[in-house]
C-alpha positions in Angstrom: -0.1 0.1 0.2 0.8 3.7 -1.0 2.3 5.5 1.7 -0.8 8.4 1.7 0.3 11.6 1.4 0.5 14.1 5.0 -1.8 16.7 5.4 -1.7 19.8 7.5 -3.5 22.5 8.4 -2.2 24.2 6.9 -3.4 22.6 4.1 -6.9 21.5 5.3 -7.7 25.7 5.5 -6.7 26.1 2.2 -9.3 23.3 0.8 -11.6 24.9 3.1 -10.8 28.4 1.4 -10.9 26.7 -2.2 -13.9 25.5 -1.3 -15.6 27.6 0.6 -18.8 27.9 -1.3 -19.8 24.3 -1.6 -19.2 24.1 2.3 -22.1 26.6 2.5 -24.5 24.0 1.4 -22.3 20.9 3.2 -20.6 20.4 5.9 -18.4 17.1 5.5 -15.4 17.2 3.9 -13.3 14.0 3.0 -9.3 14.4 2.1 -7.6 12.1 0.5 -4.3 11.7 2.9 -3.2 11.0 6.4 -3.8 14.1 9.1 0.3 14.7 10.1 0.3 13.6 14.3 0.3 17.1 16.6 -1.8 18.8 14.6 -4.5 20.6 16.1 -7.6 18.3 15.8 -10.1 21.0 16.4 -10.2 25.0 15.7 -12.1 27.7 14.0 -10.9 29.0 10.6 -12.4 31.4 8.5 -14.9 29.9 5.4 -16.2 32.4 3.2 -17.3 35.1 5.7 -18.4 32.7 9.0 -15.4 31.8 10.7 -16.5 28.4 11.3 -15.7 25.6 13.8 -13.3 22.7 12.5 -12.8 19.1 13.7 -10.6 16.5 12.0 -10.9 13.1 11.9 -8.0 11.0 10.5 -9.9 7.5 9.4 -8.3 4.8 7.4 -11.2 2.3 7.9 -14.6 2.8 6.2 -16.4 1.9 9.5 -14.2 5.0 11.0 -15.5 7.2 8.0 -19.3 6.5 9.4 -18.8 6.6 12.9 -17.1 9.7 12.4 -19.8 11.0 10.7 -22.6 10.1 12.5 -20.9 11.5 15.7 -20.8 15.1 14.2 -23.9 14.9 12.8 -25.7 13.9 16.4 -23.3 16.9 18.0 -22.0 19.1 16.1 -23.4 22.5 16.5 -24.8 24.2 13.3 -22.1 24.9 11.1 -20.0 22.6 12.3 -17.4 21.4 10.0 -16.1 18.2 10.0 -12.8 17.2 8.0 -11.7 13.7 7.3 -8.8 13.0 6.0 -7.9 8.6 4.7 -7.1 6.6 2.3 -10.2 4.7 1.4 -11.5 4.7 -1.9 -14.6 6.1 -3.3 -15.9 3.0 -4.5 -15.9 1.3 -1.0 -17.3 4.8 1.3 -20.4 4.4 -0.4 -22.7 7.3 -2.1 -24.8 7.9 1.1 -21.8 8.6 2.8 -20.7 10.8 -0.4 -23.4 12.8 -1.0 -23.4 14.9 2.4 -19.4 16.1 1.3 -18.4 18.4 -0.7 -18.2 17.5 -4.7 -19.4 14.1 -3.7 -15.9 12.8 -3.6 -12.7 12.4 -1.5 -10.3 15.6 -2.5 -7.1 15.1 -3.5 -4.4 17.7 -2.3 -2.7 19.7 -5.3 0.1 21.0 -3.8 0.9 23.5 -6.7 -2.9 24.5 -6.6 -3.4 25.6 -3.0 -0.1 27.2 -3.5 -0.5 29.0 -6.8 -4.4 29.9 -4.5 -2.7 31.5 -1.6 -0.2 33.4 -3.1 -3.1 34.9 -5.7 -0.9 34.3 -8.6 -1.7 33.2 -11.6 0.7 30.2 -11.8 3.8 29.2 -10.4 7.2 28.8 -11.9 7.5 25.3 -13.7 10.6 24.6 -11.9 8.4 24.2 -8.6 6.4 21.4 -9.6 9.0 19.6 -9.2 10.0 20.1 -6.0 7.2 18.6 -3.4 10.0 19.8 -0.5 8.7 23.4 -1.2 5.1 23.6 -2.1 5.1 21.2 1.3 6.6 23.7 2.7 4.5 26.4 1.6 1.6 25.0 2.3 2.4 24.5 5.8 4.6 27.3 6.9 1.6 29.5 6.0 1.4 33.1 8.0 -1.0 32.2 10.4 -3.6 35.8 9.9 -1.9 37.3 6.6 -1.6 34.7 4.8 1.4 35.1 1.8 2.2 37.9 0.4 -0.1 38.3 -2.8 1.9 37.7 -6.1 0.5 39.1 -9.3 1.4 37.2 -11.9 3.1 34.1 -12.0 5.2 32.9 -8.7 8.4 32.5 -9.3 10.7 30.1 -7.5 13.1 32.7 -6.0 9.9 34.4 -4.9 8.5 32.2 -3.3 11.7 30.9 -1.5 12.4 34.2 -0.2 9.1 34.3 1.5 9.4 31.1 2.7 12.7 31.7 4.4 11.8 34.9 6.2 8.7 33.2 7.8 10.6 29.9 9.0 13.6 31.6 10.1 12.6 34.7 11.8 13.6 37.6 9.6 10.8 39.8 10.7 11.6 39.6 13.7 11.7 43.9 15.0 15.2 43.6 15.9 15.8 42.4 11.8 13.3 43.8 10.2 11.7 47.0 11.6 9.7 47.5 8.9 7.4 43.7 8.9 7.8 41.7 6.9 7.1 43.4 3.2 10.5 44.9 3.5 12.4 41.6 4.9 15.5 41.8 3.2 17.4 38.3 2.9 21.5 38.6 2.9 24.6 38.4 4.5 24.0 40.8 6.7 20.3 39.9 7.8 21.0 36.4 8.8 23.6 37.1 10.8 21.5 39.7 12.8 18.9 37.2 12.9 21.7 34.7 14.4 22.0 37.0 17.5 18.0 37.0 18.3 17.2 34.2 21.1 15.4 31.6 18.7 16.5 32.0 15.1 19.1 30.1 15.1 16.5 27.1 16.4 14.0 27.8 14.4 16.3 26.6 11.2 18.1 23.6 13.6 14.1 22.4 13.5 12.9 21.9 10.3 13.7 18.8 8.4 16.8 17.9 6.9 15.5 18.1 3.1 14.3 22.1 3.9 17.1 22.8 5.6 19.7 21.6 3.0 17.8 22.9 -0.6 17.6 26.6 1.7 21.4 26.2 3.0 22.0 26.3 -0.4 19.6 28.9 -2.5 20.5 31.2 0.4 24.6 30.6 -1.0 23.7 31.3 -4.4 21.4 34.5 -3.2 22.6 35.5 0.0 26.8 34.8 -0.5 29.1 32.4 0.8 29.2 33.0 4.1 25.7 31.7 4.6 25.8 28.0 4.5 28.5 28.3 7.4 26.4 30.3 9.3 23.5 28.5 8.9 26.1 24.6 9.7 26.7 26.6 12.7 23.1 27.3 13.1 22.3 23.5 12.6 25.3 22.3 15.1 23.7 24.6 18.1 26.7 27.3 17.5 24.6 29.4 15.7 24.4 31.8 18.4 28.1 32.0 18.5 28.9 32.8 15.1 29.2 35.8 14.4 31.8 35.2 17.8 33.6 32.5 15.8 33.5 34.7 12.5 36.1 37.3 14.6 38.4 34.2 15.1 38.5 33.1 12.1 40.2 35.9 11.0 43.9 33.9 12.2 43.6 31.8 9.4 44.2 34.9 7.0 48.0 34.5 6.8 49.1 31.6 4.9 51.8 30.9 7.1 49.5 30.2 10.2 50.6 28.0 12.9 48.9 25.2 12.5 48.0 24.6 15.9 45.9 28.1 15.4 44.2 26.4 11.7 43.2 23.3 14.0 42.3 25.5 17.3 39.6 27.6 14.4 39.5 24.7 13.0 37.5 22.6 16.5 35.6 26.0 17.2 33.7 25.1 13.8 33.1 22.0 15.1 31.1 19.2 13.5 29.7 22.7 10.8 33.2 21.8 9.1 33.6 24.7 6.9 37.1 24.8 4.1 39.6 27.3 5.1 38.4 29.3 2.4 34.8 29.4 3.4 35.9 31.0 6.9 37.6 33.5 4.9 34.2 34.9 3.4 32.7 34.5 6.5 34.9 36.4 8.6 35.2 39.3 5.5 30.9 38.8 5.8 30.9 39.1 10.4 33.2 41.6 9.9 31.1 43.9 6.8 28.1 43.4 10.0 30.1 44.4 12.9 31.8 47.7 11.4 28.1 48.4 10.5 26.9 47.6 13.9 29.8 49.6 15.7 28.6 53.3 13.3 25.6 52.5 15.0 26.7 52.5 18.4 27.4 55.6 18.6 23.9 57.0 19.1 21.8 54.0 20.3 22.9 52.0 22.9 21.0 49.0 21.8 23.3 49.0 19.2 26.8 49.3 21.4 25.4 46.5 24.0 24.8 44.1 20.2 28.5 45.3 19.4 30.4 44.3 23.1 28.0 41.2 23.9 30.0 39.6 20.3 33.2 41.6 21.0 33.5 39.6 24.6 31.8 36.6 23.7 34.9 36.8 20.9 37.6 37.4 23.0 36.4 34.5 25.9 36.6 31.8 23.3 39.9 32.4 21.6 40.8 32.5 25.5 39.6 29.0 26.1 40.3 27.9 23.2 44.1 30.3 23.4 44.2 32.2 20.3 44.7 35.2 22.3 48.4 35.6 21.1 47.5 34.4 17.5 45.1 36.8 17.3 46.7 40.5 18.3 46.8 42.2 15.0 43.2 41.4 14.5 41.2 44.6 14.0 38.4 43.4 15.9 39.2 42.0 18.9 39.0 44.0 22.5 42.1 42.3 23.5 43.9 42.6 20.4 43.2 46.9 20.8 44.1 46.9 24.1 47.6 45.7 23.0 47.9 47.7 20.4 47.2 50.4 23.0 50.1 49.5 25.1 52.2 49.1 22.1 52.4 52.8 21.5 52.3 54.4 25.0 55.3 51.7 25.3 56.2 52.8 22.0 56.0 56.6 22.8 57.9 56.1 26.0 61.1 54.4 23.5 60.7 56.6 20.9 58.6 59.1 19.2 58.7 57.5 16.0 58.2 53.9 17.3 54.8 55.2 19.3 54.1 56.8 15.8 54.1 53.5 13.9 51.8 51.9 16.8 49.7 54.7 16.2 48.8 54.1 13.7 47.6 50.9 14.0 45.9 51.4 16.7 44.1 54.0 15.0 43.1 51.4 12.1 41.6 49.2 14.2 37.8 48.8 14.1 36.7 49.0 17.1 39.3 52.6 17.6 35.7 54.5 17.4 34.2 52.8 20.3 37.1 53.8 22.8 38.2 57.3 21.7 39.4 58.0 25.4 41.5 55.1 24.9 42.7 56.5 21.1 42.9 60.3 22.8 45.4 58.7 25.8 47.4 56.8 23.0 48.1 60.4 20.6 48.2 62.0 23.8 51.6 59.4 24.9 53.2 60.1 20.9 52.5 63.9 21.4 53.9 64.2 24.8 57.1 62.1 23.6 57.7 64.1 20.4 57.7 67.3 22.6 60.2 65.6 25.3 62.1 64.6 22.0 62.8 68.9 21.4 65.3 70.2 22.5 64.4 71.4 26.2 62.8 75.0 26.2 63.5 78.1 28.6 61.9 80.8 29.7 63.6 84.3 28.9 60.9 86.3 30.0 58.0 87.2 31.2 56.2 87.9 27.4 58.2 85.2 25.9 56.6 83.4 28.5 53.3 83.6 28.6 52.9 83.1 24.6 54.8 80.5 24.9 52.6 78.5 26.8 49.5 79.8 25.0 50.8 78.2 21.6 52.7 75.4 23.3 52.9 74.6 26.7 49.4 74.9 27.5 49.4 71.9 25.3 51.5 69.6 26.8 49.0 70.3 29.9 45.8 69.3 28.0 48.1 66.1 27.4 49.7 65.8 30.6 46.0 66.2 32.4 45.1 63.3 29.7 47.3 60.8 30.6 47.0 61.2 34.7 43.7 60.0 34.5 45.3 57.6 32.4 43.4 54.5 30.5 39.8 54.1 31.0 40.4 50.5 30.5 42.3 50.3 33.5 45.1 48.0 31.4 48.0 47.9 34.4 50.5 47.8 31.9 49.5 51.1 30.2 49.1 52.8 33.2 53.0 52.2 34.4 54.0 53.7 30.7 51.7 56.2 31.1 53.1 57.2 34.7 56.2 57.4 33.6 55.7 59.1 30.7 53.8 62.0 33.0 56.3 62.3 35.5 58.6 63.1 32.7 56.5 65.7 31.3 55.7 66.9 34.3 58.9 67.5 35.1 59.8 69.6 32.3 57.0 71.8 32.8 58.4 72.0 36.9 61.4 73.2 35.6 59.9 76.0 33.4 57.2 77.0 35.5 60.6 77.9 38.1 62.1 80.0 35.8 58.4 81.7 34.7 58.8 82.8 38.6 61.9 84.2 38.7 61.2 86.3 35.6 58.1 87.0 37.3 59.3 88.0 40.6 61.3 90.4 39.0 59.3 91.6 36.0 56.1 92.8 38.4 58.3 95.0 40.5 58.2 97.8 37.7 55.6 96.2 35.4 52.2 98.5 35.0 49.4 98.9 32.2 51.5 101.5 30.6 54.9 100.2 31.3 53.7 96.5 30.3 57.5 95.2 30.0 56.5 93.9 26.2 53.3 91.8 27.8 50.0 92.3 27.4 48.6 92.4 30.5 44.9 91.6 31.3 43.5 95.4 31.9 44.2 96.1 28.7 42.4 93.6 26.8 39.8 95.6 26.1 41.7 98.3 24.6 44.1 96.7 22.5 42.0 93.5 21.4 38.1 94.5 22.2 38.9 97.8 20.7 40.3 97.4 17.2 36.7 95.2 16.5 34.3 97.7 17.6 35.2 99.0 13.5 33.5 95.7 11.9 30.4 95.6 14.7 30.1 95.9 18.1 32.0 93.1 20.1 30.6 90.2 22.1 32.9 89.5 24.8 32.7 86.1 26.9 35.1 85.8 29.6 35.3 82.6 30.6 36.3 82.7 34.4 39.3 80.3 34.9 39.6 79.0 31.5 43.4 77.7 31.5 45.3 77.7 27.8 44.6 73.8 27.7 41.2 74.7 27.8 41.1 77.3 25.6 43.5 75.2 22.6 39.8 72.4 23.1 37.6 75.1 22.4 39.4 77.3 19.8 39.3 74.0 18.1 35.8 73.1 18.0 35.1 77.1 17.4 36.7 76.7 14.2 34.7 73.0 13.6 31.5 75.3 13.6 32.3 78.2 11.3 34.4 80.7 13.4 37.6 82.2 12.5 40.3 83.1 14.8 42.4 85.9 14.1 45.0 87.4 15.3 47.3 90.8 14.6 49.5 90.6 11.9 53.5 88.8 13.8 56.2 91.5 12.9 58.9 90.0 10.3 60.0 86.4 10.9 57.7 85.7 13.6 54.9 82.9 14.0 51.5 83.6 14.4 50.2 83.1 17.5 46.9 82.6 19.9 46.9 86.2 22.1 47.5 86.0 25.5 48.3 88.7 28.7 49.4 88.1 32.0 46.9 88.6 35.1 46.3 90.5 37.8 48.5 89.4 40.8 47.2 86.9 42.6 46.1 85.4 39.8 42.5 85.6 41.4 38.8 86.3 40.3 38.8 89.6 42.4 41.6 91.0 41.1 41.4 89.6 37.7 38.3 89.7 36.6 37.9 93.3 37.5 40.7 94.8 35.9 39.8 92.8 32.5 37.0 94.2 32.8 37.1 97.8 34.2 39.7 98.2 31.3 42.2 99.5 34.5 43.6 97.9 37.7 41.2 97.7 40.3 39.7 94.9 42.6 36.2 94.3 43.1 32.9 92.2 42.4 30.3 92.4 40.3 29.3 95.8 41.0 33.1 97.0 40.1 33.3 94.4 37.4 29.7 96.2 35.7 30.2 100.0 36.2 33.8 99.5 35.2 32.6 98.2 32.0 30.1 100.2 31.3 32.7 103.2 32.1 35.1 101.8 29.4 33.2 101.6 27.3 31.2 105.3 27.6 34.9 106.8 27.5 35.1 105.5 24.5 31.6 107.0 23.0 30.0 103.3 23.0 26.9 101.9 24.8 28.2 98.4 26.6 26.2 96.6 28.9 27.9 92.7 31.0 25.7 90.0 32.3 26.6 88.0 34.9 25.3 84.9 36.2 21.9 85.3 37.4 20.8 87.8 34.4 22.0 85.1 31.5 18.8 82.5 31.7 15.5 83.0 30.4 12.4 82.5 31.2 10.1 79.5 30.0 10.6 79.2 26.5 12.9 81.5 25.8 17.1 80.4 26.7 18.2 83.4 27.5 17.5 86.6 28.8 14.9 88.8 27.0 17.7 91.4 28.5 20.2 90.0 27.0 18.9 89.4 23.7 18.1 93.0 23.0 21.7 93.5 24.1 22.7 91.3 21.6 20.1 92.9 19.3 21.5 96.3 19.6 24.8 98.3 18.8 26.0 97.8 22.4 29.2 96.2 23.5 27.9 93.7 25.9 30.0 91.1 27.7 29.5 88.3 29.5 31.0 85.9 32.3 29.9 82.7 32.2 31.6 80.7 35.4 31.3 77.2 34.4 34.7 75.8 34.3 35.4 77.8 38.1 33.0 77.1 39.5 34.0 73.1 38.3 37.0 73.4 40.4 35.4 75.1 43.3 33.0 72.9 44.0 34.9 69.8 42.9 32.3 68.7 39.8 35.5 68.6 38.1 36.6 65.2 38.2 38.5 63.4 35.9 37.4 65.4 33.2 40.7 66.5 30.6 38.2 67.2 27.5 36.5 70.7 27.7 33.5 71.3 24.9 31.2 74.1 23.8 28.5 72.5 24.9 30.3 71.8 28.3 30.1 75.1 29.2 26.6 76.4 30.4 25.2 79.5 27.6 28.7 79.5 26.0 26.7 77.9 22.5 23.8 79.1 22.8 25.8 82.8 23.4 28.0 82.0 20.2 24.3 81.0 18.1 23.1 84.8 18.8 26.7 86.7 18.1 26.9 84.9 14.6 22.9 86.2 13.8 23.5 89.4 15.1 26.9 89.3 12.8 29.7 90.1 15.8 33.1 89.1 16.9 33.6 87.2 19.8 36.2 87.3 22.5 36.8 84.8 24.8 38.7 85.3 27.4 40.2 83.9 30.6 40.4 86.1 34.0 42.7 84.0 34.9 44.3 80.1 34.3 44.0 77.2 36.6 46.3 73.9 37.7 44.4 70.4 38.5 44.3 69.4 41.6 46.8 65.7 41.1 46.1 64.0 44.6 49.3 64.5 45.7 48.9 68.2 46.8 50.5 69.6 50.3 48.8 71.5 52.2 50.4 74.7 54.2 48.4 77.0 55.4 49.0 80.8 55.9 50.8 82.0 58.6 48.6 84.6 59.6 45.2 82.7 58.4 45.2 85.2 55.1 45.1 84.8 51.6 43.2 81.6 49.5 44.5 78.8 48.3 47.3 79.8 45.8 48.6 82.6 47.4 49.4 83.9 50.9 49.9 87.4 52.6 53.9 87.0 53.3 57.0 87.5 51.7 58.8 84.3 53.1 59.1 81.8 49.9 59.9 78.6 50.6 60.7 75.7 48.1 58.4 76.1 45.4 57.2 79.7 46.3 58.3 83.1 44.9 57.9 86.3 46.1 55.7 89.2 44.1 56.0 92.7 45.3 54.4 95.4 43.1 51.6 98.0 41.6 49.7 94.8 40.1 50.0 93.2 42.8 46.3 93.8 44.2 46.4 91.8 47.6 48.6 91.1 50.7 49.2 95.4 50.8 51.6 94.9 47.4 53.6 92.2 48.4 52.5 88.2 48.1 54.4 84.6 48.6 52.5 82.7 44.9 53.7 78.9 44.7 54.6 78.0 40.8 55.0 73.9 42.1 51.1 73.1 41.7 51.1 70.9 43.9 51.2 73.3 47.0 48.4 74.9 48.5 47.0 76.6 51.4 43.0 75.3 51.8 41.8 72.5 51.6 41.7 70.2 49.1 39.6 70.8 45.0 39.3 69.8 42.4 41.2 73.0 41.1 43.2 75.8 42.5 43.9 79.5 41.3 46.3 82.5 42.5 49.2 81.1 42.2 52.6 82.1 39.9 52.8 79.1 37.5 52.3 79.7 33.6 48.9 77.8 33.7 47.2 80.5 36.6 49.0 83.8 35.3 48.2 83.2 31.5 45.5 84.4 30.2 44.5 82.9 26.9 42.7 85.8 24.7 40.6 83.8 21.3 39.2 86.7 18.8 36.3 84.4 16.9 34.5 86.4 14.1 31.5 84.6 12.3 33.1 86.6 8.4 36.2 86.9 7.9 34.6 90.7 6.6 34.4 91.4 10.1 37.9 91.2 10.5 40.2 94.9 11.7 42.9 96.2 9.5 46.1 94.0 10.0 44.6 90.7 11.4 45.3 87.7 10.2 43.8 83.9 10.1 44.8 81.9 12.9 44.0 77.9 10.9 43.3 75.5 13.8 46.8 73.8 11.7 48.4 77.1 12.7 47.2 77.4 16.7 49.0 74.5 17.1 52.5 73.6 17.9 53.8 71.5 15.3 55.2 68.7 17.2 50.9 68.5 17.8 50.8 67.0 14.7 52.0 64.1 13.0 56.0 64.1 11.6 55.6 64.9 7.9 58.2 64.9 4.7 58.3 68.4 3.6 58.7 68.5 -0.4 62.4 69.7 -1.2 63.3 70.1 -4.2 66.0 68.5 -5.3 68.0 68.9 -8.9 68.4 66.4 -11.3 71.8 64.6 -12.1 71.9 65.5 -15.8 74.2 64.5 -18.8 77.1 66.6 -18.8 76.5 67.1 -22.7 73.5 69.3 -21.1 73.0 72.6 -22.0 72.9 74.4 -18.6 70.9 77.7 -18.0 72.6 81.1 -17.6 71.3 82.7 -14.6 72.1 86.5 -14.4 73.9 88.0 -10.7 70.9 88.4 -8.0 69.3 91.6 -8.0 67.4 93.3 -5.0 64.2 91.6 -3.1 61.5 91.2 -4.7 58.5 92.9 -4.1 55.2 90.4 -3.0 53.2 91.4 -6.1 55.4 90.6 -8.8 55.5 87.4 -10.7 57.3 84.5 -8.9 60.0 84.2 -11.6 59.8 87.1 -14.2 60.7 87.2 -18.2 64.9 88.4 -17.2 65.1 86.3 -14.2 66.4 82.9 -16.7 68.0 82.3 -19.7 66.4 79.2 -21.4 68.5 76.6 -22.0 69.3 75.3 -26.0 69.0 71.3 -24.8 66.0 69.3 -25.5 63.4 70.0 -23.2 63.4 66.1 -22.1 66.5 67.0 -20.1 64.3 69.2 -18.0 64.1 67.3 -14.4 60.9 66.2 -13.1 59.0 67.6 -10.8 59.6 66.9 -7.7 56.9 67.5 -5.2 53.7 64.9 -5.8 51.8 68.1 -6.0 54.2 69.5 -9.3 53.9 65.7 -10.8 50.8 65.9 -10.8 50.0 69.3 -12.9 52.9 67.9 -15.0 50.9 65.0 -16.1 48.9 64.4 -19.0 46.1 63.7 -17.3 45.8 67.0 -15.6 46.7 69.0 -19.3 43.7 67.3 -20.9 41.7 68.0 -18.0 42.5 71.9 -18.0 40.7 72.3 -21.0 37.2 71.6 -19.8 38.2 74.3 -16.7 37.5 77.8 -17.6 40.2 80.0 -16.3 42.0 77.6 -14.7 44.4 78.2 -11.9 47.6 78.9 -12.4 49.9 74.8 -11.9 52.0 76.3 -9.6 49.1 77.3 -7.3 47.7 74.2 -7.6 50.4 72.0 -7.0 50.8 73.5 -3.9 47.6 72.9 -3.3 48.2 69.2 -3.3 51.4 69.4 -1.6 50.3 71.2 1.9 46.8 69.3 2.1 48.9 65.7 1.5 52.2 67.7 3.9 49.0 68.1 6.2 48.3 64.6 6.0 45.1 65.1 4.4 43.2 67.7 5.6 43.2 71.3 6.7 41.1 73.7 7.2 40.0 76.8 4.4 41.7 79.5 6.4 45.0 77.2 6.3 44.9 76.4 2.3 44.1 80.3 1.8 47.8 80.9 3.8 49.1 78.1 1.8 47.8 80.1 -1.8 49.5 83.0 -0.2 52.6 81.6 -0.1 53.2 80.9 -4.1 52.4 84.8 -4.4 48.5 84.2 -4.7 45.8 85.6 -2.5 42.4 83.6 -2.9 39.9 86.1 -1.3 37.0 83.3 -2.6 39.0 80.4 -0.2 35.6 77.8 -1.8 35.3 79.3 -5.0 38.9 78.3 -5.8 38.4 74.7 -4.2 35.3 74.1 -6.5 37.8 75.1 -9.6 40.3 73.0 -8.3 37.6 69.5 -7.8 36.8 70.8 -11.4 40.3 69.7 -12.3 41.5 66.5 -9.8 37.7 64.8 -9.5 37.7 63.0 -12.7 34.8 60.8 -13.5 33.2 62.5 -10.4 35.7 60.4 -8.4 36.0 62.5 -4.9 39.7 63.5 -5.1 38.8 67.0 -3.2 36.3 68.3 -1.1 34.9 69.7 1.5 34.2 67.8 4.8 33.1 68.5 8.1 30.4 70.3 7.2 32.2 72.8 4.8 35.2 73.3 7.8 37.5 71.1 6.6 39.3 70.4 2.8 40.1 66.8 2.0 42.5 65.5 -0.2 42.4 61.1 -0.9 45.8 61.4 -2.0 45.8 57.5 -2.9 42.6 58.1 -5.1 44.8 61.4 -6.7 48.0 59.3 -7.3 45.8 56.7 -9.1 43.9 58.9 -11.1 46.9 60.8 -12.5 49.3 58.7 -11.8 48.6 55.4 -13.0 51.6 55.6 -15.6 54.5 57.1 -13.8 53.2 53.9 -11.5 53.5 51.6 -14.4 56.4 52.9 -16.3 58.7 53.0 -12.9 59.2 56.5 -14.4 59.4 57.8 -10.8 62.5 59.4 -10.5 65.3 57.0 -8.9 67.5 60.0 -7.0 67.3 60.3 -3.8 64.4 63.1 -2.5 62.1 63.6 0.2 58.3 64.2 -1.0 54.9 64.8 0.8 52.7 62.5 0.4 
């Protein structure tokens, strides 16, 4: 006897729906087949437009079928239906029974017809008629309630399999496909996410063997070679670990991998037994998916948890299998990230070059974006190492000390603060190396503070606002810095109480990224452009320094003195002015800023605002382990900058004094008479680490005080930070002049892009383009130059027509350009591209742009790029328009060789793509100059 076809509940429901019209007259349906064991025998179903109760009986004899019918007729409620599955022939059942059944016969299950009907299709792909497993699966797996998605026309095999996979595997799970079944994708990315769901892999493992094999085969064809490996792991109960295992598969990428490592990896994949090449494809897919998740983790807590669950499991598996050492170069393991971070810090302590090499590896690690604080520690280690390798600096005067501090040593303090806090990951090895590097840097900084204090003691005896000894003093900031700005628009003066040079460096960088342009007075011949800095009043406390700053004169006092002094200073200059302190800045409900402040900003008055966030954090202990200050961390600052931009106001960010941070190892030395404050005392008996200051700018202690230059000395209870002392970090008053538009710049003031504001050691060392003459054959004629003449005016051409007598030799003897930019503009591709650009810039200007960007690592601010162009003797006022023109020259066929990034606040050059586009022939022909040269790239 032939086996009867299996009939499940879904088949029964499909038959009921198909014969709904006949069932309006009959309550019995006979089906040829055997009802699947375990399927529900009583349920309700939608039949036509009615919901009816259905009873299913499986009977193998005529008597059984008759008994089931009679029982149903006697006991069932009106409208109930009986479905009998049986293998008994119609001839044996007789007409009496069959007369009560739908179509008066036993119905044969035609799965192809059922599938066609359930999808609403007009027909099936011919291949599906030969795949009994697929038809049966489609009948059995039909989603309850919503049914299969409707298909217009022929149901293709791929569409059917896609629908089946989504339903069988649960790919419409909200964690995988938030848009629902209709939008569910079937690819490796989705299936890897599916492997992390609680029941996903188990659903696949519970399918029949034939169906698993066929789905695995089809998914491998449409979703890539990684999917069969994933599904094989799901079959063996390792589906939830699949992504973690994929990360470990990276150990096999190296053809020379240790056989023990390969064996260990193979053991982890167990019964799944993929080949080495299949593991490689699987690893690539896992890493690609994880990169996307890492990108999402920045703005999603759930995504971050998802990433770390995979990473932690991968590390656990690697440790248990003894693979951690073999995977130390992995870009995706937590342990390899920690190892590479340790290599940076240890390398930096050995040499900057070694640290830089290790840092390049760390920043290329896929997890670097998850740990910006830890990467910052590594960067600061290398930066401090570069500074320590330089010739030890010295303080030669108060004026140069303050200028050098804001330009160089404040950045050192910024790095030291990060190193002091240490690695957030808590790695003990890293901590030891950081401590050693910190101590080396701190020792050099202390020597500078000591030297500065000696000069400060002598300078203070005679320095005044009228005779400042070459310094900008805090009481002259309004007149020397703010007053010139008033010619372009009424300035906004924002006093950031306690802002140190280290904090100013961070705020200046962020302000430029948000579109502000810092400017400084044009320096003297040969001098470097640096950020402005003033000398605080003494002692360097709020009562003396802020009152003197805002009053424009040597004075001391509180808020009332500051308010009246600010108004009086500007009244003498025939300008209205108003000053706002903490209590008058915030607005009422619905207004972030007070109405009075907003009205003042909209007027022509000079406006001053005092923000106490930094000083309050130091005083109340809220500084904590903070190593980074942003514009958003300082209450009201970002909103004030936005208002200033809207009213086209120049902005001056200025401190009244700086501060030092408590490092937990300070010593308390109370003043003899209990006077003074945390960092000064009214005595004249300086001890170790202290200096006596006396003179007309000392406004406390009767004109004489003792103040420590050593940051570990304090005279009051411990707090997060202190001010009032004689260290460079406390005495230096950073001044940032920010413009929303360069048109507001006063005469003889110039931009200070962040590349120039930062010291040279802050950035990675790069090669400088050097023109090296190409050796020439003896027979080549040489150019004959005329005797040197007087220096050329700035507005003259770089080479005049009478500067060089051209040689008679053939042109091919001319040396090839050495710099990257020179070779690009000399290439045939560039010459051809110029034909399509009207009024293309001179080749030397474009070459200078390319070389400057390459030397800066590929990215520069527009202001710095403009400075590089100016060095060629050409001035570009509209840098945005100029970059757009150069883009037309370099961006062949739309490839982004050059463009703006960071919301238009930086220009980026893709050096690798530039080489591919313009110098491909050179690389193929090996025509790059063979003589030793330095090149920016």
